[in-house]
Structure formats: structure tokens, C-alpha cells
C-alpha positions as CSV (number, residue, x, y, z in Angstrom):
1,A,-25.2,-70.3,-52.3
2,E,-22.7,-69.5,-49.8
3,A,-25.1,-66.7,-48.6
4,L,-27.4,-70.1,-47.8
5,I,-24.8,-72.5,-46.3
6,F,-24.0,-69.2,-44.0
7,F,-27.3,-68.7,-42.9
8,C,-27.8,-72.5,-42.2
9,F,-24.6,-72.3,-39.8
10,F,-25.5,-69.0,-38.0
11,S,-29.0,-70.8,-37.5
12,C,-27.5,-73.7,-36.2
13,I,-25.6,-72.1,-34.0
14,K,-28.0,-69.7,-32.6
15,A,-30.2,-72.6,-32.2
16,R,-27.7,-74.1,-29.7
17,K,-27.7,-71.1,-27.6
18,E,-31.6,-70.4,-27.7
19,G,-32.9,-74.0,-27.3
20,P,-35.3,-75.2,-30.1
21,L,-37.3,-72.7,-31.9
22,P,-41.0,-73.1,-32.2
23,R,-43.0,-75.6,-34.3
24,E,-44.1,-73.2,-36.9
25,E,-40.4,-71.6,-37.5
26,K,-39.1,-75.2,-37.6
27,K,-41.3,-75.7,-40.8
28,T,-40.7,-72.9,-42.8
29,P,-36.6,-73.5,-43.5
30,R,-37.4,-77.3,-44.4
31,K,-40.6,-76.1,-46.9
32,K,-38.0,-73.9,-48.4
33,K,-35.7,-77.2,-48.7
34,N,-38.3,-79.3,-50.3
35,R,-39.7,-76.8,-52.9
36,S,-36.2,-76.4,-54.2
37,K,-35.7,-80.1,-55.0
38,K,-38.6,-80.3,-56.8
39,E,-38.3,-76.4,-58.6
40,P,-34.5,-76.7,-59.6
41,G,-33.3,-72.9,-59.9
42,R,-35.5,-71.2,-57.5
43,H,-33.3,-71.5,-54.6
44,K,-30.7,-69.3,-56.1
45,A,-33.1,-66.1,-55.4
46,R,-34.3,-67.5,-51.9
47,P,-31.6,-67.1,-49.8
48,H,-30.7,-63.7,-51.8
49,T,-33.9,-62.6,-50.6
50,Y,-33.7,-64.2,-46.7
51,H,-30.4,-62.3,-46.6
52,I,-32.1,-58.9,-47.5
53,T,-34.2,-60.0,-44.8
54,F,-31.8,-60.7,-42.0
55,M,-29.8,-57.8,-42.7
56,A,-32.8,-55.4,-42.2
57,K,-33.5,-56.8,-38.6
58,E,-29.8,-56.6,-37.5
59,L,-30.0,-52.6,-38.6
60,K,-33.0,-52.3,-36.4
61,E,-31.4,-54.0,-33.5
62,L,-30.1,-50.8,-31.3
63,T,-29.8,-51.0,-27.5
64,S,-32.9,-49.2,-26.2
65,K,-31.6,-45.7,-24.9
66,D,-33.4,-46.2,-21.8
67,A,-31.6,-49.3,-21.0
68,N,-28.1,-48.1,-22.0
69,Y,-28.1,-44.7,-23.5
70,A,-24.2,-45.0,-24.0
71,Q,-24.4,-47.9,-26.0
72,W,-27.3,-46.8,-27.5
73,Y,-25.9,-43.6,-29.2
74,Q,-22.6,-46.0,-29.8
75,D,-24.8,-48.6,-31.7
76,L,-26.5,-45.7,-33.4
77,V,-23.1,-43.9,-34.2
78,I,-22.2,-47.4,-36.4
79,K,-25.4,-49.1,-37.8
80,A,-26.7,-45.5,-39.1
81,G,-23.3,-45.4,-41.0
82,L,-22.2,-42.4,-39.5
83,A,-18.5,-42.9,-38.4
84,E,-16.3,-45.9,-36.8
85,N,-13.5,-46.6,-34.9
86,S,-9.8,-46.2,-37.2
87,A,-6.6,-47.9,-36.6
88,V,-5.2,-44.7,-34.9
89,R,-6.3,-45.0,-30.9
90,G,-8.7,-42.2,-30.4
91,C,-9.5,-41.1,-34.0
92,M,-12.5,-42.2,-36.2
93,V,-13.1,-42.3,-39.7
94,I,-16.1,-40.5,-40.3
95,K,-18.3,-42.3,-43.4
96,P,-19.7,-40.4,-46.4
97,Y,-23.4,-40.2,-44.3
98,G,-21.9,-38.7,-41.4
99,Y,-19.5,-36.3,-43.7
100,A,-22.5,-35.8,-45.5
101,I,-23.8,-33.9,-42.4
102,W,-21.2,-32.2,-41.0
103,E,-21.2,-30.8,-44.8
104,R,-24.7,-29.6,-44.3
105,M,-23.6,-27.6,-41.0
106,Q,-20.4,-26.5,-43.1
107,R,-22.2,-24.6,-46.0
108,I,-25.0,-23.1,-43.6
109,L,-22.0,-21.7,-41.0
110,D,-20.1,-20.7,-43.7
111,D,-22.2,-18.5,-45.2
112,K,-23.6,-17.2,-41.8
113,F,-19.4,-16.1,-41.3
114,K,-19.5,-14.7,-44.2
115,E,-22.8,-12.8,-43.9
116,T,-21.2,-11.4,-40.7
117,G,-17.7,-9.7,-42.7
118,H,-15.3,-12.6,-42.5
119,E,-13.3,-14.3,-44.4
120,N,-11.6,-17.7,-44.5
121,A,-7.9,-18.9,-44.9
122,Y,-5.8,-21.4,-43.3
123,F,-2.6,-21.7,-41.2
124,P,0.1,-24.6,-40.9
125,L,-0.7,-27.6,-38.5
126,L,2.5,-27.7,-37.5
127,I,3.2,-25.0,-34.8
128,P,6.9,-24.2,-32.9
129,K,6.5,-25.1,-29.7
130,S,8.0,-21.9,-28.2
131,F,5.3,-20.3,-29.7
132,L,2.7,-21.8,-27.1
133,S,5.2,-20.8,-24.0
134,R,4.6,-17.1,-25.0
135,E,0.9,-17.2,-23.5
136,A,1.2,-18.9,-19.6
137,D,-2.5,-19.5,-19.2
138,H,-2.5,-20.8,-22.8
139,V,-0.1,-23.4,-22.7
140,E,-1.2,-24.5,-19.5
141,G,-4.2,-25.2,-20.4
142,F,-3.4,-27.4,-23.3
143,A,0.3,-29.0,-22.0
144,K,-1.1,-32.0,-20.8
145,E,-3.3,-32.5,-24.7
146,C,-0.2,-31.8,-27.2
147,A,1.3,-34.5,-29.4
148,V,4.9,-33.4,-30.5
149,V,6.6,-33.7,-33.8
150,T,10.5,-34.4,-32.5
151,H,12.3,-36.1,-35.7
152,Y,11.6,-35.3,-39.4
153,R,12.9,-38.4,-41.1
154,L,12.8,-42.1,-41.0
155,K,15.3,-44.8,-42.0
156,N,15.4,-48.7,-42.8
157,A,16.0,-50.8,-39.6
158,P,19.4,-52.5,-39.4
159,D,18.4,-56.1,-38.8
160,G,15.4,-55.8,-41.6
161,S,12.6,-55.7,-39.5
162,G,10.9,-52.3,-40.8
163,V,11.3,-48.3,-40.3
164,V,12.7,-46.7,-37.5
165,V,12.8,-42.9,-36.2
166,D,16.3,-41.4,-37.8
167,P,18.2,-39.9,-34.3
168,A,20.3,-37.6,-36.5
169,A,17.2,-36.4,-37.9
170,R,15.8,-34.8,-34.8
171,L,14.3,-31.3,-35.2
172,E,16.1,-28.5,-33.7
173,E,12.6,-27.6,-32.1
174,E,10.2,-29.5,-31.9
175,L,6.8,-28.8,-33.6
176,I,2.8,-29.4,-32.3
177,I,0.5,-30.2,-33.9
178,R,-2.1,-27.5,-34.0
179,P,-4.4,-28.0,-30.5
180,T,-6.0,-24.7,-31.6
181,S,-4.6,-22.2,-33.5
182,E,-4.1,-18.5,-31.9
183,T,-0.6,-18.6,-31.6
184,I,0.7,-19.3,-34.9
185,I,-2.7,-16.8,-36.2
186,W,-1.1,-14.3,-34.0
187,N,2.4,-14.9,-34.7
188,T,1.1,-14.2,-38.3
189,Y,-1.1,-11.1,-37.5
190,K,2.2,-9.1,-36.6
191,T,2.6,-8.8,-39.8
192,W,-0.8,-8.0,-41.1
193,I,-1.0,-5.1,-38.5
194,Q,0.9,-1.7,-38.4
195,S,-1.8,1.0,-38.3
196,S,-5.8,1.2,-37.5
197,R,-6.4,1.2,-40.6
198,D,-5.2,-2.8,-40.6
199,L,-8.3,-3.5,-38.3
200,P,-10.3,-5.6,-37.9
201,I,-8.9,-8.6,-39.4
202,L,-11.9,-10.9,-39.5
203,V,-10.7,-14.3,-40.4
204,N,-12.5,-17.7,-39.9
205,Q,-10.6,-21.0,-40.2
206,W,-11.9,-24.5,-41.1
207,A,-9.1,-27.3,-39.9
208,N,-8.9,-30.1,-37.9
209,V,-7.0,-30.2,-34.7
210,M,-5.4,-32.8,-32.2
211,R,-5.5,-32.9,-28.7
212,W,-4.7,-36.3,-26.8
213,E,-7.8,-38.0,-25.1
214,M,-7.6,-40.9,-23.4
215,R,-11.2,-41.6,-22.8
216,T,-13.5,-41.1,-26.3
217,R,-16.0,-41.4,-28.1
218,L,-17.6,-41.3,-31.6
219,F,-18.2,-37.3,-32.7
220,L,-18.4,-36.0,-28.7
221,R,-14.4,-36.5,-27.8
222,T,-11.9,-38.0,-29.8
223,A,-8.5,-37.3,-30.3
224,E,-8.3,-35.5,-33.6
225,F,-11.7,-33.8,-34.8
226,L,-12.9,-31.3,-37.4
227,W,-14.2,-27.7,-36.8
228,Q,-14.1,-24.1,-37.6
229,E,-12.4,-21.4,-35.8
230,G,-12.8,-17.9,-35.9
231,H,-9.9,-15.4,-35.1
232,T,-10.4,-11.5,-35.0
233,A,-8.5,-8.9,-33.9
234,H,-10.1,-5.3,-33.3
235,A,-8.5,-1.7,-32.2
236,T,-10.8,-1.4,-29.0
237,R,-12.2,-3.7,-26.5
238,E,-15.5,-3.0,-27.3
239,E,-15.5,-4.0,-30.5
240,A,-13.4,-7.4,-29.7
241,E,-16.4,-7.9,-27.0
242,E,-19.1,-7.2,-28.8
243,E,-17.5,-9.8,-31.3
244,A,-17.3,-12.5,-29.0
245,I,-21.2,-11.9,-28.0
246,K,-22.1,-11.7,-31.5
247,M,-20.7,-15.4,-32.8
248,Q,-22.7,-16.5,-29.6
249,G,-25.8,-14.7,-31.2
250,V,-25.1,-17.0,-34.6
251,Y,-23.8,-20.0,-32.8
252,A,-27.3,-20.2,-31.0
253,D,-29.5,-19.2,-34.3
254,F,-27.6,-22.0,-35.8
255,A,-28.2,-24.4,-32.9
256,E,-32.4,-23.7,-32.7
257,N,-33.3,-22.7,-36.3
258,Y,-31.1,-25.3,-38.0
259,M,-30.6,-28.6,-35.3
260,A,-33.7,-27.7,-33.6
261,V,-31.6,-27.8,-30.5
262,P,-32.7,-25.3,-27.8
263,V,-30.0,-23.7,-26.1
264,I,-29.1,-21.7,-23.2
265,R,-26.9,-18.8,-24.0
266,G,-24.7,-18.3,-21.3
267,V,-21.0,-17.1,-19.5
268,K,-18.3,-19.6,-18.2
269,T,-17.0,-19.0,-14.6
270,A,-13.3,-18.4,-14.3
271,S,-12.5,-22.0,-13.6
272,E,-14.4,-23.0,-17.0
273,R,-13.0,-20.5,-19.4
274,F,-11.0,-21.1,-22.4
275,A,-7.3,-21.1,-21.6
276,G,-5.7,-17.3,-22.3
277,A,-9.5,-15.9,-22.4
278,V,-10.9,-12.9,-20.6
279,E,-14.6,-13.9,-20.7
280,T,-16.2,-17.2,-22.5
281,Y,-19.5,-16.9,-23.6
282,T,-21.3,-20.6,-24.5
283,I,-24.6,-21.9,-25.5
284,E,-25.5,-25.0,-23.4
285,A,-27.8,-27.9,-24.8
286,M,-29.9,-30.3,-22.9
287,M,-29.4,-34.0,-24.4
288,Q,-32.0,-36.7,-24.1
289,D,-30.3,-38.2,-20.8
290,G,-30.1,-34.9,-19.6
291,K,-27.1,-34.0,-19.4
292,A,-25.7,-30.8,-21.0
293,L,-23.6,-30.4,-23.7
294,Q,-21.1,-27.2,-24.9
295,A,-22.6,-26.8,-28.1
296,G,-20.3,-23.9,-28.8
297,T,-18.2,-21.2,-27.5
298,S,-16.7,-17.6,-28.5
299,H,-13.9,-16.1,-26.2
300,F,-13.2,-12.3,-25.7
301,L,-9.5,-12.6,-25.5
302,G,-8.3,-9.2,-24.3
303,Q,-5.1,-8.3,-25.4
304,N,-3.6,-11.4,-24.0
305,F,-2.3,-12.6,-27.0
306,G,-1.6,-9.2,-28.8
307,R,0.7,-8.8,-25.9
308,A,2.5,-12.1,-26.3
309,F,3.0,-11.9,-29.7
310,D,3.7,-8.0,-30.2
311,V,1.2,-7.1,-32.2
312,T,0.4,-3.0,-31.8
313,F,-1.2,-0.7,-34.0
314,I,-1.0,3.3,-33.9
315,D,-4.3,4.4,-33.1
316,R,-6.2,7.6,-34.8
317,N,-4.7,9.5,-32.0
318,G,-1.3,8.5,-33.5
319,K,-0.4,6.5,-29.9
320,T,0.6,2.7,-30.1
321,D,-1.5,0.1,-28.7
322,Y,-1.7,-4.0,-28.4
323,A,-4.4,-5.4,-30.8
324,W,-7.6,-6.7,-29.2
325,A,-8.8,-10.3,-30.0
326,S,-11.9,-12.5,-30.0
327,S,-12.1,-16.3,-30.9
328,W,-14.6,-18.8,-31.2
329,G,-15.7,-22.1,-32.8
330,V,-17.8,-25.2,-33.4
331,S,-16.9,-28.8,-34.2
332,T,-17.8,-32.2,-35.7
333,R,-19.0,-32.6,-31.7
334,L,-22.6,-30.7,-33.2
335,V,-22.7,-34.2,-35.1
336,G,-22.8,-36.3,-31.8
337,A,-25.7,-33.5,-30.4
338,L,-27.8,-33.9,-33.1
339,I,-27.8,-37.7,-32.6
340,M,-28.5,-37.3,-28.9
341,A,-30.9,-34.3,-28.9
342,H,-33.6,-36.1,-31.3
343,S,-32.8,-39.8,-32.5
344,D,-35.1,-42.7,-30.9
345,N,-34.7,-46.7,-30.8
346,N,-35.5,-46.6,-34.4
347,G,-32.7,-44.7,-35.3
348,L,-31.6,-41.2,-36.4
349,V,-34.1,-38.2,-36.2
350,L,-32.6,-35.6,-38.3
351,P,-33.9,-32.0,-39.0
352,P,-35.0,-31.4,-42.6
353,H,-33.0,-28.3,-42.6
354,L,-30.0,-30.5,-42.1
355,A,-30.3,-33.9,-43.4
356,P,-28.8,-34.9,-46.3
357,V,-31.9,-36.4,-47.6
358,Q,-35.0,-35.1,-47.2
359,V,-37.4,-36.9,-48.9
360,V,-36.8,-40.7,-50.3
361,I,-39.1,-42.2,-52.9
362,I,-39.2,-45.7,-52.7
363,P,-41.6,-47.7,-55.4
364,I,-43.3,-50.9,-54.8
365,Y,-43.5,-52.9,-58.5
366,R,-44.0,-56.4,-59.7
367,S,-42.8,-56.0,-63.1
368,A,-40.4,-54.0,-64.9
369,E,-43.1,-52.1,-66.7
370,Q,-44.4,-51.5,-63.9
371,L,-41.4,-49.6,-62.4
372,A,-41.0,-48.1,-65.4
373,A,-44.8,-46.6,-65.1
374,I,-44.0,-45.7,-61.7
375,S,-40.8,-44.2,-62.5
376,E,-42.1,-42.1,-64.9
377,K,-44.6,-41.0,-62.2
378,V,-42.2,-40.5,-59.4
379,D,-39.5,-38.4,-61.7
380,R,-41.9,-35.8,-62.2
381,I,-42.8,-35.5,-58.7
382,A,-38.9,-35.4,-57.9
383,A,-38.2,-32.6,-60.2
384,R,-41.1,-30.6,-59.2
385,L,-39.8,-31.1,-55.1
386,R,-35.9,-29.9,-56.1
387,E,-37.6,-27.0,-58.0
388,L,-39.0,-26.1,-54.8
389,G,-35.7,-26.4,-52.7
390,V,-35.8,-30.3,-51.7
391,R,-33.3,-32.7,-51.5
392,V,-34.8,-35.4,-52.7
393,K,-33.9,-39.2,-54.0
394,F,-35.5,-42.1,-55.9
395,D,-34.3,-45.2,-54.7
396,S,-34.9,-47.6,-57.7
397,D,-32.3,-49.6,-56.7
398,D,-33.5,-53.1,-57.5
399,T,-31.2,-55.3,-55.8
400,K,-33.5,-54.6,-52.4
401,K,-36.4,-54.8,-51.4
402,P,-38.9,-52.4,-50.6
403,G,-39.0,-53.2,-46.3
404,W,-35.1,-52.8,-46.4
405,K,-35.4,-49.8,-48.1
406,F,-38.4,-49.0,-45.5
407,A,-36.1,-50.0,-42.2
408,E,-32.3,-48.3,-43.8
409,Y,-33.9,-44.9,-44.2
410,E,-35.8,-44.9,-41.2
411,L,-32.4,-46.0,-39.4
412,K,-30.9,-43.2,-41.2
413,G,-33.2,-40.5,-40.1
414,V,-34.7,-39.3,-43.5
415,P,-37.3,-36.8,-42.2
416,V,-40.0,-37.9,-45.3
417,R,-40.7,-40.8,-47.0
418,L,-42.8,-41.2,-50.0
419,A,-44.0,-44.9,-51.2
420,M,-45.9,-45.3,-54.7
421,G,-47.3,-48.9,-55.7
422,G,-49.3,-50.3,-58.5
423,R,-52.5,-49.1,-56.9
424,D,-51.4,-46.1,-56.0
425,L,-49.9,-45.4,-59.4
426,E,-54.1,-46.3,-60.7
427,N,-55.6,-44.3,-57.9
428,D,-52.7,-41.3,-58.2
429,T,-51.6,-41.6,-54.5
430,V,-48.7,-41.9,-52.6
431,E,-48.0,-43.1,-49.2
432,I,-46.0,-40.3,-47.1
433,M,-44.4,-41.3,-43.9
434,R,-42.6,-38.8,-41.6
435,R,-39.7,-39.9,-39.4
436,D,-40.4,-37.9,-36.4
437,T,-43.9,-39.4,-35.4
438,L,-43.4,-42.5,-37.8
439,E,-47.4,-41.4,-38.8
440,K,-48.5,-42.2,-42.0
441,E,-51.0,-41.3,-44.7
442,T,-52.1,-41.5,-48.3
443,R,-52.7,-38.5,-50.4
444,P,-53.4,-37.9,-54.0
445,C,-50.1,-36.6,-55.9
446,A,-52.3,-33.2,-56.7
447,G,-50.6,-30.5,-54.9
448,L,-48.1,-33.1,-53.2
449,E,-45.1,-31.4,-53.7
450,E,-46.3,-28.3,-52.1
451,Y,-47.9,-30.3,-49.0
452,V,-44.3,-32.0,-48.7
453,R,-42.5,-28.9,-48.9
454,D,-44.7,-27.8,-45.6
455,L,-44.6,-30.8,-44.1
456,L,-40.7,-30.7,-43.8
457,E,-40.8,-27.1,-41.8
458,E,-43.3,-28.4,-39.8
459,I,-41.5,-31.3,-38.9
460,Q,-38.8,-29.1,-38.4
461,S,-40.9,-27.1,-36.1
462,G,-42.0,-29.9,-34.0
463,I,-38.6,-31.2,-33.3
464,F,-37.4,-28.3,-32.3
465,R,-40.6,-27.9,-29.8
466,K,-40.3,-31.5,-28.5
467,A,-36.9,-30.8,-27.4
468,L,-37.3,-27.7,-26.0
469,D,-40.8,-29.1,-23.7
470,H,-38.0,-32.0,-23.1
471,R,-35.7,-29.0,-21.3
472,A,-38.6,-27.2,-19.8
473,R,-39.6,-30.4,-17.8
474,R,-35.9,-31.5,-16.4
475,T,-35.7,-28.0,-15.4
476,V,-35.7,-27.6,-11.9
477,R,-34.9,-24.9,-9.2
478,V,-33.1,-26.0,-6.1
479,D,-32.2,-24.1,-2.7
480,T,-30.7,-26.7,-0.1
481,Y,-27.3,-29.0,-1.6
482,D,-29.0,-31.8,0.6
483,E,-31.7,-31.7,-2.3
484,F,-29.4,-31.1,-5.1
485,K,-27.3,-34.3,-4.3
486,Q,-30.7,-35.6,-4.4
487,R,-32.0,-34.4,-7.8
488,I,-28.8,-33.9,-10.1
489,E,-29.4,-38.1,-9.9
490,E,-32.2,-37.7,-12.0
491,G,-30.4,-36.2,-15.3
492,L,-31.6,-32.6,-14.6
493,F,-30.4,-29.0,-15.9
494,I,-30.4,-27.3,-11.9
495,M,-31.3,-23.5,-11.3
496,A,-28.8,-22.9,-8.2
497,H,-27.5,-20.1,-6.3
498,W,-23.5,-20.1,-6.0
499,D,-21.7,-17.8,-4.2
500,G,-18.9,-17.0,-6.7
501,T,-15.7,-18.7,-5.4
502,P,-13.9,-21.5,-7.3
503,E,-13.9,-23.4,-3.6
504,T,-17.5,-23.8,-3.6
505,E,-17.6,-24.8,-7.4
506,E,-15.0,-27.5,-7.1
507,R,-16.0,-28.9,-4.3
508,V,-20.1,-29.5,-5.8
509,K,-17.7,-31.0,-8.7
510,N,-15.8,-33.5,-6.6
511,E,-18.9,-34.1,-4.7
512,T,-21.5,-34.4,-7.4
513,K,-19.7,-34.6,-10.8
514,A,-22.0,-31.4,-12.0
515,T,-20.1,-28.7,-12.9
516,I,-21.9,-24.8,-13.7
517,R,-22.5,-25.2,-17.2
518,C,-23.1,-21.3,-17.6
519,I,-24.2,-18.2,-15.7
520,P,-27.1,-17.7,-18.0
521,L,-27.7,-14.4,-19.8
522,D,-31.1,-14.4,-19.7
523,T,-32.5,-12.1,-16.2
524,A,-35.0,-14.2,-15.5
525,D,-33.2,-16.2,-12.8
526,A,-30.9,-13.0,-11.1
527,E,-32.8,-12.3,-8.3
528,P,-30.3,-12.3,-5.3
529,G,-30.7,-14.8,-2.7
530,R,-27.9,-17.6,-0.9
531,C,-25.7,-20.0,-2.0
532,M,-26.9,-23.9,-1.6
533,V,-23.9,-24.9,-0.6
534,T,-22.5,-22.3,1.8
535,G,-25.4,-20.0,3.0
536,R,-23.4,-16.9,1.5
537,P,-25.1,-14.1,-0.7
538,S,-25.6,-14.9,-4.5
539,A,-26.1,-12.6,-7.1
540,R,-27.7,-15.0,-9.0
541,R,-29.1,-18.8,-9.9
542,V,-26.5,-20.3,-12.1
543,L,-27.3,-23.3,-14.4
544,F,-25.8,-26.7,-12.5
545,A,-25.7,-30.0,-14.8
546,R,-23.4,-32.7,-15.2
547,A,-22.0,-32.9,-19.0
548,Y,-20.2,-35.0,-22.1
């Protein structure tokens, strides 16, 4: 009854705003009302059915990505149940479905790290302020983003209004909530490293970090986010550089073969490097609006942190030297990249390798007996799929109609949907829908499990090809600054010559909001030329784009 009252109240408000309804829409509520009078008891189920249908419609109402890409993204994150804003400004709540995607990423990456010889460890969340001062470039890069702990105790306010900070509990040294962990880790490494026999150290940490952000967007830029950060120590420069490049390759492999996101591997310019790095290696991805997203970075840190924290070792020749370092990391920003790279106006499109549920099976039935018969059939199909390594869910929840479930799983981006009704049961068939193309087909149950397994791989590769083709269409070469200023408005990756000076780089950024995303490692654009801005000699083309 409460649901019916709510619906009628909402309908009245909507009618006032939108004017009279078409004639045939007016008749429907009247018929329901009259029927409920003749048949008391039927009205109890009616409002529930209508409510479910109404909710299904609401779930599909996303802002079109062509009309407002930023709002489409925000709507999708919230309506697909991935995350929401929290009571703490700039921080988000990652909901179970969003966290399930992150967990898939974690497990795959963690296996890759361990395959390359790395071990997990954990270091403190709080870092003494003096540690950040030891590496000048590092502190300059993070100073404006640091959250600072100054006191260690609260007390009740004298006027009874609540709690206040106890002024007597001020810390002798203020503590920084980690924006990254190089300083606390290298202070620890000082006690772990004495000789070359203690090297290399290959450590990874899964953690949260805090970087105070004024303008935030769920997953893409929040004050607190989850990530992994690898920190390695080596005996030689060559080993540390090789580690940084190797981890860039690990990230690129993950992005392309699991996220189905093509990336460009490259090196950052001096102004875009990680604070305290000698060289920063990056992978850059194109989103559907043509903007770039930095999907992962690895850094060759030289001996900067070894010197800052006096981490020395005795080499094989008996000489004392500072340890060489690398660090590398990816974050929950990858979830945002996954959404923006593939999804559409119907909801998420998840690549099967990362989808928490790869196949959902929905029964369509008219009686409990029919459901029992369908369930018996589906249980065997689901068991066989699981044997083949497929993550499958059988949704027999009888509180939601099949149409609601179809819309819900489409919104959530489940790659394959199987539906079985009474006629399918009789004919030993099942309806299959693939989320990437929304194509449907009916197939016999014989050999179904192997077909679905292969279909998932086909969807994975198809999603990647679509993203790769999209990037190819929106990547151009430009030779003049006038043309550059026009074409950057189209949302493109632009390969153009640059004279290598920070002044020219800064000018382009200020005048067009485009930055040099990287100097690609690919030699396809390595021919010399003239800078599009100054006309000075240029060794090669670099990648310009606007970015998240």
C-alpha cells in the first residue's frame, strides 16, 4: 500500500510538471483501480510489480555520453553500484561491486609481481615530517597535497558541546599521512642493507594513500585512494633501470590483455616526472572522449633516496656505494579507466578477464514446478562452466522480474547473459546475449559450455580491437601550431615535433590545456623535424593530448 501511495504521489507531481498524459496512459491506472475493487487482494501484488518496472526504467536513465561525457561517467559509477561520495569531502566509498572489480585487478597484478620475484610487505601510514625534507625534489612535489597530524588526543569540551583537540597533546614532530612511501621505506632499508649480498630488495605494498585534492571525481581523482607501490633497491644503475622498464612492461601487459585497453609506452618529460625521479616511464591510454589517462608509471630513482637516507652497501670490490632505486605503482584509477574506455549509454561494458561475474543465468518461469525443472538444468550448466574456469551466477531470486534482471546485469556490464524459459526447457535450448554488442541468439544446450567459454575470449579480443581502432581514428600528426590549436579541440592524440625546452612545453599547456603525455618508446615517430611552435630542430615527435 505504501508503494502504491508513493507511486500515485510521484505520478501527480510528474503530471503537473509535464501536463496531461496521452489518453491510453490515463486508462491504465483507472483499470487497475477498478479491478482492485472487484477483486480484493489482487492490489497487494500490483504495486510491487509496478514498482519493479519503474525502478528498472530509472536504472537505465543515464546521461548520454555524447551529450555530457563527465555526467555520463558520474551517473554510471553511481547507478552501477561501483562507488559513491562519502561524508569526508574528497573521499569515496567503494561499494561491493566496485571493490570486486578492484579485487580482480589486485589478484592478477599480485600474481604478476610475484612471478617477477617481488614480495609483499607493509609500512606505516604515518611518516615523520622530517623524512620528507631529506629529498628536496620529493618534498616540493608533494608538499601542497599533504595531510598533517599534529595532535594525538581529544577531550570533552568544557561547555559540553562535544569533543575538541587537547592542546596539551601536541606531537613533538608532526606526522604526514602517506602521500607515497619512498621516504619511510628507504629509512627502513638503511637497516636491511649492508652489503651487495643483501641486494636486490624487491618489495611491493598494497595500501591506501592520501593526497589532498580540491576537485575530485570518483575513482579518477580522490583525496584518498587505494593502490600498490613497488620499491626496489639494487647494486647497480643498470639493474634499477631494467627494473623500472620491466615493470612498465608488466603494467602494459595487464592494461592490454586484461583491461582490453591499448596503451602507448613512453618516457615522461622532465616537468612531468615523478618528484625525485631521474626518469619516469608511463603507459598512456585514450578514453572514449579522446582524452588521455595515465594508466601506470614506473620510476628510475637513481641514488637519490639512497643518498637522502644514507643507504650504503659494500660492493664486490670492497667499495662503499649508495643503493640504486626504482618505484612503480597503479591505483583504483584503473577502475575509472576501465569504465571510460569501454562503457556505453546502456551501462558498463566489462572485459571478461576482469568481470567479477562473467556469465549470469536468468530463469523465466510461470510456476514453482517450472522453476525447479529449469534450476535442475541450469545447475548442471553452471557446474560445467565453473569447471572450465568461468565465473557464473544463477539468479533465481523470485523478488525481481526477469525484465528487471536483464536491465540490471546489462547496467553492470556482465559479459554474457543466458536466459532459459519453459519453451527453452522443452527444446533443450538457451538464449544467449553478449553485452558488448547486445546481440542475441538461441543455441542448443549441447556443447553450450565450451561455446560460452570461447565467446568470452571473443568478447575480450573484440573489446580490445574496438578500443584500438578508436585510438587509431583519433590519432593524427600535426606540423604547425595553428593546426594543433584547432585539432586539439576535437579530442585527439596529436603527434607533433617539440624542441625539448620546458618553456615551449609550458606555453602549449597554458594556451591549449594540452600536455606532453610522453615521449613514445616506439620508434615509428622518431624522425627529426622542426618544432611546431618555435621552428627549432626537434629529434622526434612526441604525444600531446588533454588528460584526466
